[in-house]
N, C-alpha and C positions, 0 to 999 in steps of 0.2 A: 504494500500500500504506500502511495506517495505521501511523504511527510507533509504536514500542514504547518504553516508559519503565520503567526500573528505579530505584527509590529505595532508597538504602542509607545509613543514618545511620552516622557514624564511618567514612567511606570512605577516609581517607588512610593508615591504618596497619592492620597485622595482618590479621585475618580480613576486615574491611571492605574493605581495599585489594585483597585477592585476589578478593573477590566482585565489586567494581567492574570489575576487569580482565576476568573471564570473561564478564560480561554485555556489556561494551563490545566485546569481541572478537566477540561474537555479534550485534552491531549494535543493541543497546539503547542509547537515549539515557539518560544518567546524571543522576540527581539525588542530591546528597549534601550532607553538612554535617559540620563538625568545628570545633574551637576555633581552630586555627591557620590564619589566612587565607593566609599564605605557602605553607603546605603544600597548601592547596586550590587556589591559583593554579597551583602546580607541577603538581598532578594534572590540572587542567583543560587545561593546555598539552600535557601528555603524551598524554592521551586523545584530544583533538581532532586532534592531528597524526598519531597512530598509527592511529586507527580511523575518522576522518572521521565523528564523531558530535557531537551537541550535548550540552553539559554545563551543568547548572544547579547552582550551589553557593552556600552561605551559611555564614559564620562565626558559629557559635552555641554557647552553653553549655547543653547539654541538662539540666543540673541546675536551670535556671531556667525556670519555667513561661512567662514572657513571651517567652523565646527560642524555646521550642517553638512557641508561637503565631505568633511572627513568621516562623518557618521555614515552617509549614504555610500561612500566608497567602500567602507568596511562591509556594509550589508551586501553590496553587489559582488564583492569578492568572496563572500562566504556562503550565501544561501542561493538556491536555484530559482526560487519564486517566493511570492508573498500572497497568501490567501486573504489576509485581513490587514489593512493599513489604517491605523487610527492616529490621527494628528490630535493628541490630547494636551501636550505641554503648553502652558501659557502663563501669562503674568497678569496679576490683578493688584494694582496699586492705586487705590481710590484717593484722589486729590482734586480740589477745585480747579477747573480749567484755567482760570485767569491767574492763578498763583502757583501752579505746579511748575517744576523745572522742565525745560525742553527734554532733558534726559528721560523723564517719565514717559512722555509721549513716544519718543524714539525707541526706547527699550520695549515698551508695550507692543508697538507695531512689529518690531523685529521678532519678538517671541510669538505673537498671536497671529501674524499675517505672513511675514516673510518666511519664517521657518516652515510652515505648512506648504507654502508655495515651492520652496526649494526642494523639500523632501518628496513631495508628490511628483514633481517633474522628474527628479533624478531616479525615482524608484517605480515610475509608472509601468515600465515594460515588464518588471517582475510581477506586478499585479495582473497585468493584461494576460500574461502567459497562462494563468489558471482561472481567468474570468473572475477575478477577485472582487473585493468590496472595500471601498474607501469611506471612512467616517472622518468628518471634521467636528471636533467637540467645540461647539459654538456656545451660545447663551441666549436666554430670553432677552438679554441686553442688545441683541442684534435686531430686535423688533421695536424696542421702546427705550427711551433715555431714562437714566437714573441719576439722581443728584450726586455731585461730587465724584464722579468717575468717568469723566468725558473721554479720556484717552482709551479706557477699556471699552466703553460703548462704541466709539468710533472704530476701534480695531475689530470688534465683533460684527459691526455692520459690514466692514470690508471683507472679513472672512466669509460672511454669509454670501456676499456677492461672488467671491471666488468659488465657493462651493456650488452655487447654482450654475455658474458658468461651466464648471467641471462636469456637473451632471449632464448638461446639454452635449458636451463633447463626448461623453462616455455612452450616450444612448446607442450609438452604432458600434461601439467597441466591446459590448457585452461585459462591461465593468459597472458594478452598482455603486452608487454614491448616495450617502446619507448625511444630512446636516442634523446634528444633535443639539437641541436647545434646552439645557437644564435650567431650572430656576435655582434659587439659593441651595447649595449643596455643602454638607459639612466636610470641608477640606481644611488644610493648614491656614487658609485665609481667615477662618473663623475661630481658630484656636485661642483660648483664653477669654472668649466671650461667654455671656450667660444666655445665649440664644435658646429658646424653647425648642426641644426636639420636634415638636409638632409643627414648627414653622419652617423647617429646613429638611431637605432631602438627605437620605442615606446614600452614600456613593455606591453601595452594593446594588441598590435599586436601579440606579442609572446604568450600571454595568449589565445587569440582568436584561434590561430593556434593549440595550445595544446588541447583546448576544442573541436575543430573540429575533432581531432584524435579520441576522445572518442565517436563520433557520428557515426562512421562507423558501418555498419550492418554486422552481420554474422561473418565469420572467417577471415575477412581482418584486418591487423594490419599495421600501419606505423612503421616500424622498426627504421628509422632514419629520423629526421626532422631537416633540415638545413635552417636557416633563416638569410639572410644577408641584409644590406641596399642595395638599388638598385645600388649605386655606388661602392659597394664592401667593403672589409675590410679597416679599417683605416691604 
């Protein structure tokens, strides 16, 4: 049986960690990246011992184009194909538009827009080989503005446009494309807050919904997956 590969950027924490877990549990070999090499090594050990799969990982800073290219070169040199490509890694740095530094805007766009752009372009042929599925982890912020996080909102609007364009391109290439729009989800961004668990999503729930999208048979594709807490946005 041909090995299955799932690539998830930002796989050590939050939604990315939950996505990695569910695909590893279902016997996908995992490809991932993050900034913290110690966290990656820990993840590698846990996945390989628990699920008996192969893990390819690299410590990279996805705000840097050279790191994106280094990561995609490693992937192309190592694996024969990619069944699932999930652009998950991103930056959330909420600050008022008129007083934030230019670096906030630039770093946010590099992580949330440029990195998915580079990674998808470089690895598309590996996905196309097996009629794979591409997910971009977007946000409900790609459809509505929120106070004091203008750079994040702008980047997610841009990523949504990129994803919709990719979907059009892939209609005739037999590659599925899904834009995932979670509401507030308990990740490192919310650490240390007193948020009511009923007002925020569990990252495992988001991962389960994404995995379900990949189980559709035949020519069906979930183009857009919006997930919110029952009580709505914060």
